[in-house]
C-alpha positions as CSV (number, residue, x, y, z in Angstrom):
1,X,113.1,82.0,134.4
2,X,109.7,81.6,132.9
3,X,110.2,79.2,130.0
4,X,108.5,76.1,128.5
5,X,108.9,73.7,125.6
6,X,106.1,71.7,124.0
7,X,106.2,69.0,121.3
8,X,103.1,68.1,119.4
9,X,102.9,65.3,116.9
10,X,99.8,64.2,115.0
11,X,99.0,62.5,111.7
12,X,98.9,66.0,110.2
13,X,101.8,67.9,111.9
14,X,105.0,67.6,113.9
15,X,105.7,70.7,115.9
16,X,108.1,71.8,118.6
17,X,107.9,75.1,120.4
18,X,110.3,76.7,123.0
19,X,109.2,79.9,124.6
20,X,110.9,82.3,127.1
21,X,108.6,85.0,128.4
22,X,111.4,87.2,129.8
23,X,113.4,87.2,126.7
24,X,114.8,89.8,124.2
25,X,112.6,89.1,121.2
26,X,114.9,86.5,119.6
27,X,113.1,84.2,117.1
28,X,113.9,81.1,115.2
29,X,110.8,80.2,113.2
30,X,110.5,77.5,110.5
31,X,106.9,76.4,109.8
32,X,107.0,76.0,106.0
33,X,104.5,78.8,105.8
34,X,106.4,82.0,104.9
35,X,103.8,84.7,105.8
36,X,103.0,82.9,109.1
37,X,106.8,82.7,109.9
38,X,106.9,86.5,109.5
39,X,103.9,86.9,111.9
40,X,105.5,84.7,114.6
41,X,108.8,86.6,114.2
42,X,106.8,89.9,114.8
43,X,105.1,88.3,117.8
44,X,108.4,87.4,119.4
45,X,110.1,90.7,118.7
46,X,107.3,92.9,119.9
47,X,106.5,90.7,122.9
48,X,110.2,90.5,123.8
49,X,109.7,86.7,124.0
50,X,112.4,84.3,122.9
51,X,110.7,81.9,120.6
52,X,111.7,78.9,118.6
53,X,109.1,77.1,116.4
54,X,109.8,74.1,114.1
55,X,106.9,72.7,112.3
56,X,106.3,70.1,109.5
57,X,102.8,69.8,108.3
58,X,100.6,68.7,105.5
59,X,101.0,71.9,103.6
60,X,100.6,70.0,100.3
61,X,96.9,70.0,101.3
62,X,96.8,73.6,102.7
63,X,98.3,75.6,105.6
64,X,95.3,75.1,108.0
65,X,96.6,72.3,110.1
66,X,100.1,73.7,110.5
67,X,98.8,77.2,111.5
68,X,96.2,75.9,113.9
69,X,98.5,73.3,115.5
70,X,101.3,75.9,116.1
71,X,98.7,78.0,117.8
72,X,97.8,75.0,120.0
73,X,101.4,74.2,120.9
74,X,102.4,77.9,121.5
75,X,99.3,78.4,123.7
76,X,100.3,75.4,125.7
77,X,103.9,76.7,126.0
78,X,102.6,80.1,127.1
79,X,100.4,78.6,129.8
80,X,103.2,76.3,131.1
81,X,105.7,79.2,131.1
82,X,103.4,81.3,133.3
83,X,103.4,78.7,136.0
84,X,101.0,79.7,138.8
85,X,100.8,83.3,137.4
86,X,101.9,84.8,140.7
87,X,102.8,88.4,140.5
88,X,101.7,89.1,136.9
89,X,99.9,92.2,135.8
90,X,97.2,89.9,134.3
91,X,95.2,92.6,132.4
92,X,96.5,94.7,129.5
93,X,95.4,96.4,126.3
94,X,96.9,98.3,123.4
95,X,95.9,100.2,120.3
96,X,98.4,99.2,117.6
97,X,98.7,101.4,114.4
98,X,100.1,99.8,111.2
99,X,100.1,102.5,108.5
100,X,96.4,103.0,107.6
101,X,95.3,100.2,110.0
102,X,94.5,100.4,113.7
103,X,93.8,97.3,115.8
104,X,92.8,97.2,119.5
105,X,93.7,94.2,121.6
106,X,92.8,93.5,125.3
107,X,93.6,90.5,127.3
108,X,92.8,88.9,130.7
109,X,95.1,86.0,131.6
110,X,92.1,84.6,133.4
111,X,92.2,80.8,132.8
112,X,88.9,81.2,131.1
113,X,89.4,80.8,127.3
114,X,87.4,83.3,125.2
115,X,88.1,84.9,121.9
116,X,86.3,87.9,120.4
117,X,87.8,88.5,117.0
118,X,86.4,91.4,115.1
119,X,88.7,91.7,112.1
120,X,87.6,91.6,108.5
121,X,89.9,91.0,105.5
122,X,88.8,92.4,102.1
123,X,91.0,89.7,100.4
124,X,91.0,86.0,100.9
125,X,94.8,85.7,100.4
126,X,98.0,87.4,101.4
127,X,100.3,85.9,98.8
128,X,99.4,82.2,99.2
129,X,98.3,82.6,102.8
130,X,94.6,82.3,103.6
131,X,93.5,85.3,105.6
132,X,90.9,83.2,107.5
133,X,93.8,81.4,109.2
134,X,94.6,84.5,111.2
135,X,91.5,83.9,113.3
136,X,92.1,80.2,113.4
137,X,95.6,80.8,115.0
138,X,94.2,83.3,117.5
139,X,91.4,80.9,118.5
140,X,93.8,78.0,119.0
141,X,96.3,80.1,120.9
142,X,93.8,81.8,123.2
143,X,92.0,78.5,124.0
144,X,95.2,76.7,125.0
145,X,96.8,79.6,126.8
146,X,93.6,80.2,128.8
147,X,93.1,83.8,127.7
148,X,90.1,86.0,127.5
149,X,91.2,87.8,124.4
150,X,89.5,90.6,122.4
151,X,91.0,91.7,119.1
152,X,89.3,94.3,116.9
153,X,90.6,96.0,113.8
154,X,88.9,99.4,114.0
155,X,89.8,100.3,110.4
156,X,92.3,99.3,107.7
157,X,92.5,98.3,104.0
158,X,95.7,96.4,103.3
159,X,95.3,92.7,104.3
160,X,99.0,92.4,105.2
161,X,98.8,95.5,107.5
162,X,95.7,94.2,109.1
163,X,97.2,90.8,109.9
164,X,100.4,92.3,111.1
165,X,98.6,94.8,113.4
166,X,96.7,91.9,115.0
167,X,99.9,89.9,115.8
168,X,101.8,93.0,117.0
169,X,98.9,94.1,119.1
170,X,98.7,90.7,120.8
171,X,102.4,90.7,121.4
172,X,102.5,94.1,123.0
173,X,99.4,93.4,125.1
174,X,100.8,90.1,126.4
175,X,104.2,91.7,127.1
176,X,102.4,94.0,129.5
177,X,100.0,91.4,130.9
178,X,102.8,88.9,131.8
179,X,105.0,91.6,133.3
180,X,105.7,91.0,137.0
181,X,104.1,93.8,139.1
182,X,106.2,94.4,142.2
183,X,103.1,95.7,144.1
184,X,101.6,92.2,143.8
185,X,104.5,91.0,145.9
186,X,104.2,87.5,144.3
187,X,100.5,87.1,144.9
188,X,98.2,85.7,142.2
189,X,96.2,88.6,140.9
190,X,92.8,87.3,141.8
191,X,90.5,87.4,144.8
192,X,90.0,83.6,144.3
193,X,93.7,83.0,144.9
194,X,94.2,81.2,141.6
195,X,93.8,81.8,137.9
């Protein structure tokens, strides 16, 4: 079973993450940042990942360190759970509609971290959550997971819908990319022999 746990403790945050790639979408999330918890629950459900995240951070300052550090820890767990990446599909993409919003996501589980994030929020806040933290989380996650990741919101108006479409699109894309392809017969999907 492809699973991993990561603990990360700094002067700003104390985080534990457990991830199972071949799960059922079960989530137990407690970061102290309500909207972010909602996004991680969506990520688990639509990726069919079993995910547990516990985080304590300096949210009395703001949510930045907690959101970014959860992205770091979850990216590390994702990379660890993939192991040698033998047999995975590797590439995937999806267009994800969320009411008036449409977001496109494409991923290569390449081992070469790169984020292209073309999503604009008309508002700076969703409730108390800073919309700029969406990109911060994606950057931290992609870097630590070793993903080439492209996320682009083609159109949308509602900030909540835009953020939700990004997280759901990533989840659905990763769900396809980590799937085991029987035609690969356990090979690493690269002419180099490793990713």
